[in-house]
C-alpha positions as a Markdown table, in Angstrom:
| # | Residue | x | y | z |
|---|---|---|---|---|
| 1 | Unk | -83.1 | 54.9 | 8.8 |
| 2 | Unk | -82.9 | 55.9 | 5.2 |
| 3 | Unk | -85.1 | 54.7 | 2.4 |
| 4 | Unk | -83.8 | 53.2 | -0.8 |
| 5 | Unk | -85.2 | 51.9 | -4.1 |
| 6 | Unk | -83.8 | 49.4 | -6.4 |
| 7 | Unk | -85.2 | 49.0 | -9.9 |
| 8 | Unk | -84.9 | 45.7 | -11.7 |
| 9 | Unk | -85.3 | 44.8 | -15.3 |
| 10 | Unk | -85.1 | 41.3 | -16.8 |
| 11 | Unk | -81.6 | 40.6 | -18.2 |
| 12 | Unk | -83.4 | 38.6 | -20.9 |
| 13 | Unk | -86.7 | 40.3 | -21.9 |
| 14 | Unk | -88.4 | 37.1 | -23.0 |
| 15 | Unk | -88.0 | 35.8 | -19.5 |
| 16 | Unk | -91.2 | 37.6 | -18.5 |
| 17 | Unk | -93.4 | 35.5 | -20.7 |
| 18 | Unk | -91.2 | 32.4 | -21.3 |
| 19 | Unk | -88.8 | 31.8 | -18.4 |
| 20 | Unk | -86.5 | 28.9 | -18.5 |
| 21 | Unk | -86.8 | 26.4 | -15.5 |
| 22 | Unk | -83.7 | 28.0 | -13.9 |
| 23 | Unk | -85.1 | 31.5 | -14.3 |
| 24 | Unk | -88.3 | 30.3 | -12.8 |
| 25 | Unk | -86.5 | 28.9 | -9.8 |
| 26 | Unk | -84.5 | 32.1 | -9.3 |
| 27 | Unk | -87.6 | 34.3 | -9.6 |
| 28 | Unk | -89.2 | 32.1 | -6.9 |
| 29 | Unk | -86.2 | 32.6 | -4.7 |
| 30 | Unk | -86.4 | 36.4 | -5.5 |
| 31 | Unk | -90.0 | 36.5 | -4.3 |
| 32 | Unk | -89.2 | 34.6 | -1.1 |
| 33 | Unk | -86.3 | 37.0 | -0.5 |
| 34 | Unk | -88.7 | 39.9 | -0.7 |
| 35 | Unk | -91.1 | 38.2 | 1.7 |
| 36 | Unk | -88.3 | 37.6 | 4.1 |
| 37 | Unk | -87.3 | 41.3 | 3.9 |
| 38 | Unk | -90.9 | 42.2 | 4.7 |
| 39 | Unk | -91.1 | 39.8 | 7.6 |
| 40 | Unk | -87.8 | 41.3 | 9.0 |
| 41 | Unk | -89.3 | 44.9 | 8.8 |
| 42 | Unk | -86.8 | 46.0 | 6.0 |
| 43 | Unk | -89.1 | 46.0 | 3.0 |
| 44 | Unk | -91.6 | 48.8 | 2.6 |
| 45 | Unk | -93.1 | 47.6 | -0.8 |
| 46 | Unk | -92.2 | 45.7 | -3.9 |
| 47 | Unk | -93.9 | 45.1 | -7.2 |
| 48 | Unk | -93.6 | 45.2 | -10.9 |
| 49 | Unk | -95.3 | 46.7 | -13.9 |
| 50 | Unk | -97.7 | 44.4 | -15.8 |
| 51 | Unk | -96.8 | 45.3 | -19.4 |
| 52 | Unk | -94.8 | 42.4 | -20.7 |
| 53 | Unk | -92.9 | 44.4 | -23.4 |
| 54 | Unk | -91.5 | 47.0 | -21.0 |
| 55 | Unk | -91.7 | 45.5 | -17.5 |
| 56 | Unk | -89.6 | 46.5 | -14.5 |
| 57 | Unk | -89.9 | 46.0 | -10.8 |
| 58 | Unk | -89.2 | 48.2 | -7.8 |
| 59 | Unk | -88.3 | 47.4 | -4.3 |
| 60 | Unk | -88.5 | 50.2 | -1.7 |
| 61 | Unk | -86.8 | 49.4 | 1.6 |
| 62 | Unk | -84.9 | 50.8 | 4.6 |
| 63 | Unk | -81.2 | 50.6 | 5.2 |
| 64 | Unk | -78.7 | 52.5 | 7.3 |
| 65 | Unk | -76.5 | 53.7 | 4.5 |
| 66 | Unk | -75.6 | 53.1 | 0.8 |
| 67 | Unk | -73.3 | 50.2 | 1.5 |
| 68 | Unk | -76.0 | 48.4 | 3.5 |
| 69 | Unk | -78.6 | 49.2 | 0.8 |
| 70 | Unk | -76.3 | 47.9 | -1.9 |
| 71 | Unk | -75.9 | 44.7 | 0.1 |
| 72 | Unk | -79.7 | 44.2 | 0.3 |
| 73 | Unk | -79.9 | 44.7 | -3.5 |
| 74 | Unk | -77.0 | 42.5 | -4.4 |
| 75 | Unk | -78.2 | 39.7 | -2.1 |
| 76 | Unk | -81.5 | 39.5 | -4.0 |
| 77 | Unk | -81.3 | 36.1 | -5.7 |
| 78 | Unk | -82.7 | 37.5 | -8.9 |
| 79 | Unk | -79.9 | 40.1 | -9.0 |
| 80 | Unk | -77.2 | 37.7 | -7.8 |
| 81 | Unk | -78.3 | 35.1 | -10.2 |
| 82 | Unk | -78.2 | 37.4 | -13.2 |
| 83 | Unk | -81.9 | 37.2 | -14.0 |
| 84 | Unk | -82.4 | 40.9 | -13.2 |
| 85 | Unk | -80.2 | 43.9 | -13.8 |
| 86 | Unk | -80.6 | 46.3 | -10.9 |
| 87 | Unk | -79.9 | 50.0 | -10.1 |
| 88 | Unk | -80.0 | 51.5 | -6.6 |
| 89 | Unk | -81.4 | 54.9 | -5.8 |
| 90 | Unk | -81.7 | 56.9 | -2.6 |
| 91 | Unk | -85.5 | 57.4 | -2.0 |
| 92 | Unk | -87.9 | 59.1 | 0.3 |
| 93 | Unk | -91.6 | 58.4 | 0.5 |
| 94 | Unk | -93.4 | 61.8 | 0.5 |
| 95 | Unk | -97.0 | 60.7 | 0.7 |
| 96 | Unk | -98.5 | 57.3 | 1.4 |
| 97 | Unk | -101.8 | 55.8 | 2.3 |
| 98 | Unk | -102.5 | 53.2 | 4.9 |
| 99 | Unk | -101.0 | 49.7 | 4.3 |
| 100 | Unk | -102.7 | 47.7 | 1.6 |
| 101 | Unk | -104.6 | 44.6 | 2.7 |
| 102 | Unk | -103.0 | 41.3 | 1.5 |
């Protein structure tokens, strides 16, 4: 199975520090979506930068092909809800350490 990465940036930069109630709800749905992908064995890792002025997130996951990968990205509630703008990239992990503890 191929690896893919999608990069997200807030569609409204101030959302990072001052989300509207609707944005907050959608971000919560986004987080749950990532947890569900992890639990299904699709997600490899996800996270975001911590600098509020230039934040972005990445999601690295597995999918059979580009159409399937695009479907995973577009089904993300943050992307579908317009809170995040996303770009999809083919990806391959070259070096990794053992899984991080939660």
